[in-house]
BAMAR-275118 format. One record per residue: residue number from 1; x, z, y of N, C-alpha, C, CB in turn. Coordinates in nm, 3 decimals. Each point is the difference from the previous one (the first is absolute). Glycine has a CB too. Layout:
residues N
NODE     i      n.c1      n.c3      n.c2     ca.c1     ca.c3     ca.c2      c.c1      c.c3      c.c2     cb.c1     cb.c3     cb.c2
NODE   NUM         X         Z         Y         X         Z         Y         X         Z         Y         X         Z         Y
...
This chain:
residues 211
NODE     i      n.c1      n.c3      n.c2     ca.c1     ca.c3     ca.c2      c.c1      c.c3      c.c2     cb.c1     cb.c3     cb.c2
NODE     1     4.268   -11.429     2.833     0.086    -0.117    -0.058    -0.101    -0.076    -0.047     0.210     0.108    -0.067
NODE     2    -0.147    -0.244     0.070    -0.100    -0.120    -0.055     0.080    -0.028    -0.091    -0.126    -0.103     0.180
NODE     3     0.024     0.071    -0.295     0.013    -0.070    -0.122    -0.098    -0.080    -0.025     0.112     0.154    -0.076
NODE     4    -0.043    -0.269    -0.012    -0.074    -0.112    -0.055     0.066    -0.007    -0.155    -0.044    -0.141     0.254
NODE     5    -0.080     0.161    -0.330     0.073    -0.029    -0.139    -0.069    -0.151    -0.054     0.035     0.295    -0.072
NODE     6     0.107    -0.379     0.029    -0.065    -0.132    -0.062     0.014     0.048    -0.153     0.076    -0.213     0.193
NODE     7    -0.208     0.204    -0.230    -0.008     0.014    -0.160    -0.082    -0.084    -0.060     0.038     0.210     0.013
NODE     8    -0.039    -0.204    -0.145    -0.093    -0.071    -0.107    -0.051     0.106    -0.085     0.128    -0.219    -0.008
NODE     9    -0.276     0.228    -0.002    -0.055     0.060    -0.122     0.053     0.032    -0.102    -0.125    -0.086     0.059
NODE    10     0.148     0.200    -0.097     0.044     0.034    -0.137     0.164    -0.034    -0.016    -0.258    -0.053    -0.095
NODE    11     0.344    -0.001     0.175     0.112    -0.018     0.012     0.085     0.129     0.037    -0.080    -0.228     0.044
NODE    12     0.216     0.216    -0.054     0.079     0.131     0.031    -0.046     0.022     0.171     0.242    -0.048    -0.200
NODE    13    -0.295    -0.004     0.265    -0.036     0.037     0.118    -0.099     0.108     0.012     0.060    -0.210     0.047
NODE    14    -0.119     0.245    -0.175    -0.126     0.111    -0.040     0.079     0.135     0.044    -0.133    -0.132    -0.239
NODE    15     0.239     0.136     0.189     0.095     0.140     0.035    -0.011     0.034     0.102     0.149    -0.031    -0.110
NODE    16    -0.095    -0.016     0.198    -0.017    -0.027     0.175    -0.157     0.044     0.081     0.174    -0.235    -0.053
NODE    17    -0.238     0.121    -0.050    -0.115     0.043     0.106    -0.122     0.118    -0.039     0.039    -0.258     0.073
NODE    18     0.050     0.276    -0.216    -0.090     0.144    -0.040     0.048     0.140     0.055    -0.049    -0.115    -0.221
NODE    19     0.186     0.093     0.281     0.043     0.105     0.065    -0.018     0.009     0.120     0.121     0.008    -0.135
NODE    20    -0.139    -0.120     0.240    -0.083    -0.014     0.120    -0.132     0.054    -0.006     0.118    -0.185     0.040
NODE    21    -0.190     0.158    -0.115    -0.119     0.064    -0.021    -0.008     0.168    -0.027    -0.045    -0.241    -0.084
NODE    22     0.122     0.251    -0.023     0.015     0.140    -0.020     0.043     0.115     0.101     0.037    -0.112    -0.192
NODE    23     0.077     0.042     0.296     0.068     0.084     0.086    -0.093    -0.028     0.142     0.265    -0.011    -0.136
NODE    24    -0.385    -0.069     0.127    -0.118    -0.050     0.123     0.100    -0.046     0.104    -0.219     0.184    -0.031
NODE    25     0.295    -0.277    -0.011     0.082    -0.071     0.132    -0.041    -0.118     0.043     0.183     0.090    -0.063
NODE    26    -0.231    -0.127     0.200    -0.068    -0.141     0.026     0.103    -0.100     0.004    -0.186     0.091     0.134
NODE    27     0.097    -0.189    -0.209     0.089    -0.097    -0.050    -0.111    -0.125    -0.009     0.189     0.175    -0.142
NODE    28    -0.104    -0.285     0.168    -0.079    -0.135     0.034     0.048    -0.066    -0.203     0.054    -0.060     0.401
NODE    29    -0.129    -0.014    -0.450     0.050    -0.114    -0.101    -0.026    -0.114     0.031    -0.020     0.116    -0.154
NODE    30     0.112    -0.195     0.098    -0.003    -0.161     0.005     0.027    -0.045    -0.134     0.083    -0.025     0.235
NODE    31    -0.168     0.015    -0.277    -0.033    -0.098    -0.160     0.136    -0.097    -0.011    -0.313    -0.036     0.024
NODE    32     0.419     0.017    -0.136     0.045    -0.097    -0.016    -0.056    -0.075    -0.142     0.186     0.103     0.159
NODE    33    -0.238    -0.219    -0.138    -0.042    -0.102    -0.115     0.145    -0.019    -0.107    -0.197    -0.152     0.191
NODE    34     0.172     0.247    -0.264     0.152    -0.034    -0.103    -0.041    -0.116    -0.091     0.097     0.264    -0.028
NODE    35    -0.220    -0.274     0.026    -0.023    -0.115    -0.113    -0.010    -0.146     0.116    -0.171     0.182    -0.229
NODE    36     0.197    -0.184     0.304     0.023    -0.091     0.083     0.141     0.009     0.065    -0.244    -0.006     0.024
NODE    37     0.320     0.062    -0.098     0.170     0.032     0.031     0.030     0.048     0.146     0.068    -0.195    -0.164
NODE    38    -0.179     0.238     0.242     0.030     0.033     0.101     0.138     0.091     0.064    -0.236    -0.052    -0.053
NODE    39     0.265     0.155    -0.066     0.104     0.051    -0.016     0.138    -0.048     0.029    -0.149     0.072    -0.124
NODE    40     0.161    -0.217     0.089     0.098    -0.124    -0.014    -0.024    -0.053     0.138    -0.010    -0.066    -0.268
NODE    41    -0.025     0.087     0.370    -0.030    -0.102     0.093     0.122     0.062     0.093    -0.294    -0.071    -0.029
NODE    42     0.349    -0.025     0.126     0.103     0.051     0.082    -0.067     0.105     0.099     0.141    -0.225    -0.023
NODE    43    -0.236     0.236     0.074    -0.040     0.111     0.068    -0.007     0.107    -0.059    -0.091    -0.119     0.109
NODE    44     0.082     0.139    -0.247     0.003     0.113    -0.094     0.115     0.042    -0.004    -0.156    -0.064    -0.124
NODE    45     0.278    -0.022     0.076     0.103     0.023    -0.035     0.070     0.057     0.113    -0.023    -0.157    -0.170
NODE    46    -0.008     0.099     0.290     0.058     0.055     0.142    -0.006     0.182    -0.022    -0.114    -0.246     0.177
NODE    47     0.000     0.258    -0.225    -0.036     0.151     0.018     0.070     0.069    -0.125    -0.245    -0.039     0.126
NODE    48     0.251     0.000    -0.233     0.004     0.039    -0.159     0.085    -0.092    -0.063    -0.228     0.085    -0.015
NODE    49     0.357    -0.095     0.027     0.061    -0.107    -0.091     0.011    -0.019    -0.141     0.097     0.012     0.166
NODE    50    -0.173     0.104    -0.212    -0.018    -0.015    -0.147    -0.131    -0.063    -0.030     0.140     0.198    -0.041
NODE    51    -0.201    -0.218     0.125    -0.141    -0.087    -0.024    -0.111     0.063    -0.093     0.147    -0.206     0.022
NODE    52    -0.155     0.333    -0.012    -0.069     0.067    -0.073    -0.072     0.115     0.110     0.164    -0.064    -0.230
NODE    53    -0.278     0.115     0.159    -0.046     0.136     0.108     0.040     0.113    -0.094    -0.233    -0.097     0.144
NODE    54     0.232     0.192    -0.040    -0.054     0.020     0.119     0.121     0.002     0.103    -0.207     0.125    -0.107
NODE    55     0.119    -0.173     0.223     0.066     0.037     0.141    -0.032     0.069     0.089     0.050    -0.146    -0.023
NODE    56    -0.004     0.256     0.089    -0.028     0.076     0.076     0.035    -0.037     0.106    -0.005     0.133    -0.129
NODE    57    -0.096    -0.176     0.259     0.033    -0.020     0.121     0.025     0.136     0.098    -0.127    -0.221    -0.055
NODE    58     0.241     0.300     0.103    -0.037     0.099     0.037     0.053    -0.001     0.159    -0.011     0.105    -0.255
NODE    59    -0.063    -0.080     0.374     0.028    -0.044     0.117     0.071    -0.112    -0.003    -0.016     0.197     0.069
NODE    60    -0.037    -0.308    -0.089     0.063    -0.162     0.009     0.088     0.003    -0.100    -0.006    -0.055     0.242
NODE    61     0.079     0.140    -0.338     0.115    -0.017    -0.072    -0.051     0.006    -0.181     0.165     0.124     0.237
NODE    62    -0.126    -0.250    -0.286    -0.036    -0.009    -0.128     0.068     0.058    -0.078    -0.078    -0.161     0.038
NODE    63     0.044     0.256    -0.154     0.090     0.078    -0.103    -0.096    -0.031    -0.133     0.119     0.221     0.175
NODE    64    -0.050    -0.252    -0.275    -0.038     0.008    -0.150     0.064     0.054    -0.067    -0.078    -0.150     0.003
NODE    65     0.040     0.149    -0.176     0.050     0.059    -0.087    -0.126     0.163    -0.029     0.294    -0.146     0.087
NODE    66    -0.378     0.103    -0.180    -0.095     0.120     0.017     0.028     0.088    -0.026    -0.123    -0.079    -0.018
NODE    67     0.215     0.129    -0.077     0.062     0.154    -0.038     0.055     0.060     0.160     0.108    -0.075    -0.296
NODE    68    -0.028    -0.041     0.351     0.107     0.085     0.121    -0.135     0.010     0.102     0.313    -0.125    -0.014
NODE    69    -0.430     0.040     0.011    -0.105     0.050     0.095    -0.058     0.107    -0.048    -0.045    -0.197     0.079
NODE    70     0.019     0.205    -0.170    -0.093     0.132    -0.077     0.101     0.087     0.060    -0.123    -0.072    -0.262
NODE    71     0.249     0.112     0.228     0.088     0.103     0.024    -0.038     0.037     0.152     0.196    -0.083    -0.178
NODE    72    -0.140    -0.019     0.275     0.014    -0.004     0.123    -0.168     0.093     0.076     0.197    -0.273    -0.043
NODE    73    -0.285     0.237    -0.031    -0.131     0.046     0.038    -0.014     0.101    -0.028    -0.082    -0.154    -0.008
NODE    74     0.108     0.249    -0.106     0.041     0.130    -0.009     0.079     0.080     0.079    -0.034    -0.073    -0.168
NODE    75     0.139     0.018     0.198     0.087     0.077     0.055    -0.028    -0.020     0.158     0.170    -0.013    -0.210
NODE    76    -0.244    -0.067     0.273    -0.037    -0.002     0.124    -0.139     0.103     0.000     0.119    -0.259     0.047
NODE    77    -0.167     0.304    -0.140    -0.114     0.072    -0.015     0.001     0.117    -0.076    -0.087    -0.188     0.032
NODE    78     0.158     0.279    -0.025     0.068     0.126    -0.084    -0.136     0.060    -0.038     0.250     0.063     0.136
NODE    79    -0.343    -0.067    -0.007    -0.114     0.097    -0.019    -0.082     0.010    -0.149    -0.023    -0.050     0.259
NODE    80     0.044    -0.100    -0.277    -0.099    -0.025    -0.146     0.073     0.029    -0.103    -0.128    -0.180     0.070
NODE    81     0.236     0.204    -0.051     0.092     0.080    -0.140    -0.013    -0.116    -0.109    -0.072     0.293     0.032
NODE    82     0.128    -0.414    -0.003    -0.013    -0.104    -0.115     0.132    -0.030    -0.017    -0.221    -0.103     0.044
NODE    83     0.315     0.150    -0.006     0.180     0.021    -0.036     0.035     0.139     0.016     0.078    -0.227     0.096
NODE    84     0.079     0.227    -0.168     0.008     0.135     0.024     0.084     0.002     0.139    -0.015     0.080    -0.267
NODE    85     0.058     0.009     0.302     0.075     0.013     0.189     0.117     0.007    -0.096    -0.153     0.168     0.250
NODE    86     0.259    -0.198    -0.142     0.175    -0.045    -0.044     0.019     0.101    -0.058     0.111    -0.127     0.172
NODE    87    -0.122     0.264    -0.145     0.026     0.099    -0.043    -0.056     0.067    -0.140     0.037    -0.011     0.233
NODE    88    -0.175    -0.062    -0.282    -0.056     0.033    -0.087     0.084    -0.021    -0.141    -0.199    -0.038     0.159
NODE    89     0.207     0.111    -0.247     0.095     0.026    -0.127    -0.072    -0.128    -0.077     0.058     0.307    -0.013
NODE    90    -0.171    -0.373     0.021    -0.053    -0.114    -0.070     0.026    -0.135     0.088    -0.184     0.160    -0.115
NODE    91     0.265    -0.141     0.214     0.015    -0.153     0.047     0.060    -0.097    -0.054    -0.009     0.083     0.157
NODE    92     0.118    -0.022    -0.230     0.072    -0.097    -0.105    -0.112    -0.067    -0.114     0.237     0.163     0.024
NODE    93    -0.324    -0.056    -0.051    -0.091    -0.053    -0.128    -0.092    -0.137     0.104    -0.045     0.306    -0.189
NODE    94    -0.022    -0.250     0.281    -0.039    -0.126     0.081     0.045    -0.147     0.017    -0.035     0.180     0.085
NODE    95     0.188    -0.123    -0.052     0.052    -0.147     0.021    -0.001    -0.091    -0.120     0.145     0.092     0.169
NODE    96    -0.094    -0.016    -0.278     0.045    -0.033    -0.126    -0.127    -0.091    -0.033     0.162     0.224    -0.069
NODE    97    -0.294    -0.122     0.053    -0.104    -0.070    -0.040    -0.055    -0.156     0.043    -0.028     0.239    -0.018
NODE    98     0.073    -0.227     0.182    -0.093    -0.115     0.074     0.134    -0.123    -0.076    -0.154     0.141     0.317
NODE    99     0.258    -0.135    -0.308     0.089    -0.074    -0.003     0.006    -0.045    -0.145     0.104     0.103     0.201
NODE   100    -0.128    -0.016    -0.323    -0.058    -0.031    -0.111    -0.092    -0.094    -0.021     0.051     0.179    -0.015
NODE   101    -0.186    -0.138     0.093    -0.119    -0.078     0.005     0.041    -0.162     0.031    -0.141     0.227     0.086
NODE   102     0.207    -0.215     0.051     0.032    -0.110     0.050     0.105    -0.136    -0.064    -0.063     0.190     0.169
NODE   103     0.172    -0.074    -0.282     0.083    -0.105    -0.026    -0.020    -0.030    -0.136     0.155     0.056     0.167
NODE   104    -0.204     0.031    -0.280    -0.009     0.023    -0.128    -0.156    -0.063    -0.048     0.181     0.223     0.026
NODE   105    -0.285    -0.190     0.058    -0.147    -0.016    -0.028    -0.042    -0.127     0.087    -0.048     0.267    -0.044
NODE   106     0.051    -0.260     0.149    -0.100    -0.110     0.051     0.072    -0.145    -0.035    -0.103     0.162     0.213
NODE   107     0.265    -0.186    -0.227     0.056    -0.117    -0.024    -0.075    -0.072    -0.135     0.227     0.099     0.120
NODE   108    -0.258     0.012    -0.200    -0.040    -0.043    -0.123    -0.125    -0.092    -0.010     0.107     0.205    -0.065
NODE   109    -0.199    -0.131     0.121    -0.122    -0.098     0.087    -0.010    -0.087     0.040    -0.033     0.101     0.044
NODE   110     0.154    -0.159     0.061     0.044    -0.126     0.056     0.023    -0.077    -0.117     0.101     0.084     0.209
NODE   111    -0.009    -0.054    -0.304     0.009    -0.099    -0.120    -0.088    -0.011    -0.075     0.177     0.026    -0.005
NODE   112    -0.295     0.049    -0.040    -0.114    -0.018    -0.048    -0.084    -0.097     0.012     0.038     0.169     0.010
NODE   113    -0.049    -0.177     0.141    -0.117    -0.063     0.079     0.081    -0.145     0.055    -0.145     0.263     0.088
NODE   114     0.288    -0.270    -0.095     0.045    -0.131     0.065     0.139    -0.016    -0.135    -0.079     0.039     0.348
NODE   115     0.012    -0.042    -0.444     0.143    -0.015    -0.095     0.093    -0.126     0.023    -0.133     0.117    -0.187
NODE   116     0.076    -0.240     0.237     0.101    -0.101     0.000     0.100     0.032     0.121    -0.168    -0.177    -0.108
NODE   117     0.141     0.263     0.179     0.122     0.033     0.115     0.150     0.034    -0.067    -0.197     0.114     0.165
NODE   118     0.171    -0.047    -0.274     0.140     0.064    -0.043     0.035    -0.083    -0.082    -0.026     0.222     0.021
NODE   119    -0.055    -0.299    -0.143     0.024    -0.088    -0.093    -0.060    -0.122    -0.020     0.051     0.174    -0.071
NODE   120    -0.127    -0.229     0.159    -0.041    -0.113    -0.005    -0.164     0.003    -0.094     0.290    -0.086     0.034
NODE   121    -0.341    -0.037    -0.005    -0.117    -0.017    -0.043    -0.007     0.007    -0.170    -0.037    -0.135     0.233
NODE   122     0.116     0.087    -0.268     0.009    -0.033    -0.149     0.018     0.157    -0.068     0.128    -0.273     0.033
NODE   123    -0.106     0.356     0.028     0.086     0.131    -0.039    -0.133     0.103     0.015     0.288    -0.061     0.107
NODE   124    -0.402     0.029    -0.043    -0.077     0.086     0.081    -0.036     0.102    -0.128    -0.101    -0.183     0.216
NODE   125     0.061     0.148    -0.342    -0.065     0.082    -0.078     0.091     0.094    -0.043    -0.155    -0.157    -0.057
NODE   126     0.291     0.151     0.036     0.086     0.044    -0.020     0.034     0.129     0.090     0.035    -0.221    -0.093
NODE   127    -0.045     0.179     0.222     0.017     0.074     0.084    -0.094     0.120     0.019     0.103    -0.190     0.071
NODE   128    -0.216     0.138    -0.113    -0.117     0.101    -0.002     0.036     0.101    -0.139    -0.204    -0.193     0.122
NODE   129     0.214     0.123    -0.171    -0.004     0.079    -0.157     0.125     0.104     0.003    -0.097    -0.230    -0.152
NODE   130     0.194     0.216     0.234     0.115     0.080     0.048    -0.035     0.109     0.106     0.139    -0.202    -0.047
NODE   131    -0.243     0.140     0.136    -0.025     0.104     0.102    -0.070     0.104    -0.057    -0.003    -0.152     0.173
NODE   132    -0.117     0.143    -0.248    -0.108     0.109    -0.030     0.061     0.093    -0.068    -0.182    -0.135    -0.009
NODE   133     0.256     0.123    -0.085     0.060     0.137    -0.078     0.107     0.072     0.120    -0.003    -0.122    -0.289
NODE   134     0.033     0.047     0.410     0.106     0.080     0.062    -0.085     0.066     0.103     0.216    -0.152    -0.044
NODE   135    -0.316     0.100     0.057    -0.101     0.100     0.138    -0.066     0.110    -0.101    -0.103    -0.226     0.208
NODE   136     0.031     0.206    -0.346    -0.026     0.090    -0.064     0.132     0.086    -0.003    -0.187    -0.132    -0.114
NODE   137     0.275     0.133     0.111     0.110     0.097    -0.040     0.025     0.089     0.142     0.126    -0.177    -0.200
NODE   138    -0.160     0.097     0.273    -0.027     0.062     0.154    -0.094     0.128     0.020     0.022    -0.241     0.070
NODE   139    -0.157     0.200    -0.106    -0.123     0.067    -0.026     0.039     0.110    -0.091    -0.148    -0.201     0.031
NODE   140     0.203     0.189    -0.146     0.013     0.117    -0.097     0.110     0.106     0.056    -0.065    -0.163    -0.210
NODE   141     0.184     0.122     0.290     0.080     0.102     0.068    -0.078     0.066     0.108     0.204    -0.124    -0.052
NODE   142    -0.320     0.064     0.133    -0.029     0.062     0.126    -0.113     0.098    -0.060     0.064    -0.210     0.189
NODE   143    -0.095     0.177    -0.284    -0.126     0.067    -0.082     0.100     0.134    -0.054    -0.184    -0.256    -0.100
NODE   144     0.239     0.232     0.044     0.082     0.104    -0.053     0.069     0.093     0.133     0.050    -0.169    -0.231
NODE   145    -0.008     0.113     0.316     0.041     0.073     0.121    -0.130     0.118     0.060     0.168    -0.246     0.059
NODE   146    -0.281     0.172    -0.019    -0.122     0.053     0.045    -0.044     0.130    -0.106    -0.068    -0.257     0.111
NODE   147     0.074     0.238    -0.229    -0.034     0.094    -0.106     0.075     0.138     0.007    -0.046    -0.205    -0.140
NODE   148     0.153     0.171     0.202     0.081     0.137     0.032    -0.024     0.050     0.132     0.179    -0.066    -0.143
NODE   149    -0.152    -0.051     0.233     0.034     0.046     0.152    -0.143    -0.029     0.065     0.282    -0.069     0.020
NODE   150    -0.373     0.029    -0.048    -0.126    -0.052     0.080    -0.057     0.099     0.056    -0.047    -0.168    -0.132
NODE   151    -0.119     0.166     0.172    -0.039    -0.138    -0.023     0.039    -0.122     0.082    -0.165     0.123    -0.079
NODE   152     0.253    -0.085     0.175     0.013    -0.126     0.092     0.174    -0.013    -0.025    -0.235     0.045     0.217
NODE   153     0.291    -0.141    -0.161     0.139    -0.042    -0.066     0.108     0.125     0.050    -0.050    -0.299     0.013
NODE   154     0.023     0.338     0.128     0.078     0.126     0.052    -0.080     0.105    -0.039     0.107    -0.097     0.195
NODE   155    -0.198     0.142    -0.291    -0.071     0.117    -0.010    -0.156    -0.013     0.068     0.246     0.124     0.001
NODE   156    -0.264     0.000     0.051    -0.143     0.051     0.016    -0.067    -0.093     0.118     0.066     0.265    -0.075
NODE   157    -0.024    -0.359     0.154    -0.038    -0.087     0.100     0.032    -0.132     0.015    -0.002     0.176     0.078
NODE   158    -0.074    -0.259    -0.037     0.058    -0.135     0.023     0.098    -0.042     0.097    -0.189    -0.031    -0.074
NODE   159     0.286    -0.053     0.029     0.051    -0.053     0.089    -0.016    -0.171     0.039     0.131     0.213    -0.065
NODE   160    -0.069    -0.274     0.117     0.014    -0.145     0.016     0.020    -0.069    -0.108     0.074     0.035     0.188
NODE   161     0.004     0.043    -0.279     0.057    -0.046    -0.116    -0.143    -0.015    -0.103     0.271     0.128     0.051
NODE   162    -0.357    -0.052    -0.012    -0.113     0.004    -0.108    -0.089    -0.138     0.040    -0.013     0.298    -0.028
NODE   163     0.013    -0.302     0.158    -0.073    -0.109     0.032     0.065    -0.129    -0.020    -0.105     0.142     0.145
NODE   164     0.223    -0.151    -0.152     0.054    -0.110    -0.043    -0.001    -0.009    -0.138     0.117    -0.005     0.184
NODE   165    -0.116     0.111    -0.291     0.000    -0.017    -0.157    -0.160    -0.048     0.000     0.202     0.212    -0.104
NODE   166    -0.289    -0.175     0.156    -0.172    -0.013    -0.003     0.031    -0.127     0.009    -0.149     0.197     0.115
NODE   167     0.171    -0.290    -0.014     0.035    -0.126     0.014     0.014    -0.105    -0.086     0.071     0.108     0.131
NODE   168     0.071    -0.038    -0.213     0.046    -0.110    -0.118    -0.091     0.058    -0.096     0.268    -0.064     0.038
NODE   169    -0.310     0.175    -0.073    -0.096    -0.006    -0.122    -0.097    -0.087     0.008     0.033     0.204    -0.035
NODE   170    -0.088    -0.240     0.165    -0.119    -0.084     0.037     0.018    -0.110    -0.064    -0.040     0.082     0.205
NODE   171     0.160    -0.132    -0.137     0.056    -0.139    -0.069    -0.006    -0.020    -0.138     0.145    -0.001     0.163
NODE   172    -0.098     0.098    -0.267    -0.027    -0.012    -0.106    -0.124    -0.002    -0.087     0.181     0.060     0.066
NODE   173    -0.300    -0.065     0.011    -0.122     0.035    -0.052    -0.033    -0.124    -0.122    -0.081     0.134     0.253
NODE   174     0.111    -0.201    -0.220    -0.026    -0.156    -0.118     0.134    -0.048    -0.069    -0.192    -0.117     0.169
NODE   175     0.273     0.212    -0.207     0.108    -0.012    -0.081    -0.050     0.026    -0.134     0.160     0.060     0.173
NODE   176    -0.058    -0.072    -0.311    -0.074    -0.016    -0.095     0.014     0.200    -0.028     0.051    -0.336    -0.096
NODE   177     0.034     0.392     0.170    -0.022     0.170    -0.027     0.046     0.029     0.148     0.068     0.064    -0.291
NODE   178    -0.202    -0.037     0.369     0.015     0.058     0.166     0.063     0.120    -0.017    -0.210    -0.088     0.108
NODE   179     0.229     0.153     0.009     0.080     0.119     0.010    -0.116     0.102    -0.022     0.204    -0.086     0.168
NODE   180    -0.316     0.062    -0.159    -0.112     0.123    -0.040    -0.003     0.045    -0.121    -0.136    -0.079     0.136
NODE   181     0.196    -0.030    -0.227     0.023     0.064    -0.111     0.066     0.117    -0.016    -0.018    -0.184    -0.047
NODE   182     0.100     0.251     0.089     0.067     0.110     0.022    -0.088     0.084     0.058     0.201    -0.101     0.012
NODE   183    -0.194     0.257    -0.045    -0.125     0.061     0.036     0.049     0.062     0.107    -0.121     0.027    -0.206
NODE   184     0.239     0.019     0.228     0.037     0.067     0.159    -0.003    -0.118     0.087     0.169     0.200    -0.068
NODE   185    -0.135    -0.333     0.042    -0.014    -0.124     0.146    -0.148     0.001     0.001     0.219    -0.199    -0.025
NODE   186    -0.304     0.204    -0.075    -0.142    -0.019     0.020    -0.053     0.114     0.075    -0.022    -0.130    -0.204
NODE   187     0.065     0.241     0.193    -0.057     0.132     0.093     0.058    -0.023     0.116    -0.020     0.180    -0.164
NODE   188     0.146    -0.218     0.212     0.032    -0.015     0.162    -0.052    -0.109     0.021     0.201     0.106     0.034
NODE   189    -0.244    -0.217    -0.101    -0.074    -0.099     0.065    -0.135     0.002     0.035     0.144    -0.094    -0.094
NODE   190    -0.201     0.194     0.015    -0.139     0.075     0.033     0.016     0.065     0.124    -0.061     0.045    -0.231
NODE   191     0.159     0.051     0.267    -0.001     0.092     0.088     0.050    -0.104     0.147     0.053     0.239    -0.201
NODE   192    -0.008    -0.361     0.180     0.066    -0.068     0.104    -0.130    -0.101     0.062     0.274     0.013    -0.126
NODE   193    -0.342    -0.049     0.044    -0.121    -0.084     0.011    -0.122     0.073     0.055     0.088    -0.130    -0.191
NODE   194    -0.084     0.306     0.186    -0.102     0.076     0.044     0.036     0.021     0.139    -0.058     0.104    -0.217
NODE   195     0.137    -0.163     0.283     0.013     0.023     0.137    -0.056    -0.078     0.078     0.167     0.082    -0.041
NODE   196    -0.244    -0.044     0.145    -0.098    -0.066     0.094     0.129    -0.118     0.056    -0.210     0.246     0.084
NODE   197     0.281    -0.225    -0.084     0.090    -0.108     0.065    -0.012    -0.136    -0.121     0.197     0.208     0.143
NODE   198    -0.180    -0.164    -0.255    -0.010    -0.094    -0.081    -0.116    -0.098     0.001     0.126     0.153    -0.105
NODE   199    -0.244    -0.085     0.128    -0.110    -0.062     0.024    -0.027    -0.076     0.115    -0.053     0.152    -0.126
NODE   200     0.117    -0.150     0.209    -0.011    -0.033     0.155     0.140    -0.149    -0.041    -0.080     0.334     0.188
NODE   201     0.196    -0.290    -0.244     0.053    -0.118    -0.012    -0.078    -0.098    -0.093     0.207     0.119     0.051
NODE   202    -0.257    -0.076    -0.139    -0.065    -0.101    -0.083    -0.126    -0.108     0.052     0.075     0.189    -0.160
NODE   203    -0.156    -0.087     0.276    -0.088    -0.062     0.090     0.083    -0.106     0.083    -0.153     0.214     0.009
NODE   204     0.228    -0.214     0.070     0.099    -0.079     0.083     0.066    -0.083    -0.071     0.028     0.156     0.137
NODE   205     0.038    -0.176    -0.249     0.038    -0.085    -0.049    -0.094    -0.062    -0.129     0.212     0.103     0.111
NODE   206    -0.319    -0.096    -0.097    -0.084    -0.053    -0.103     0.003    -0.004    -0.127    -0.014    -0.089     0.141
NODE   207     0.099     0.195    -0.194     0.007     0.028    -0.138    -0.101     0.063    -0.085     0.196     0.002     0.072
NODE   208    -0.209    -0.042    -0.191    -0.092     0.051    -0.088     0.043     0.082    -0.150    -0.120    -0.200     0.123
NODE   209     0.212     0.131    -0.139     0.053     0.038    -0.148     0.077     0.110     0.016     0.011    -0.220    -0.092
NODE   210    -0.005     0.287    -0.019     0.108     0.136    -0.029    -0.080     0.087     0.100     0.278    -0.106    -0.051
NODE   211    -0.387     0.105     0.048    -0.073     0.082     0.136    -0.018     0.147    -0.090    -0.173    -0.232     0.162
């Protein structure tokens, strides 16, 4: 299978890149210069009409949405056990967590970084002031879940949901109260960062913070 990942260091493409490394899947990387708005170019929009990363071109066909790509990679490679099988009782929880992270947590970060999008430049500070406690409420809820059901979201072993959660926690590193202020989340972050694939990911994307 021929795969090319269009990515930007540290962006949502990090999840897909990390899993490609974790699963030891051959792939090529194509840097998208988001500072120069390359993700809004006609050429890129022809692949990904949302104008964001990641886009994973699979055998010539572009696919996007980080959460969907993560689930697809896990399902294509069941030997890695990064997603419950279709008949596994944990399957519903797995899908719930992936959708929850995609629909409830990640969009709050979009609002935090780009507050003018939902409310205009004049209301940027108000948007951030509203977002911060909502993100913190998500961390509190997930930390409480981990304290009962952990150490990972589905129990004793990591799934792609934990990779996704780790990426979102990384995004909070410079917020007033980062995710690692919660003990169970901090422990999960340390477990995920200890994986060899994480070090390889950081080396390939040239990242240093939150290492």
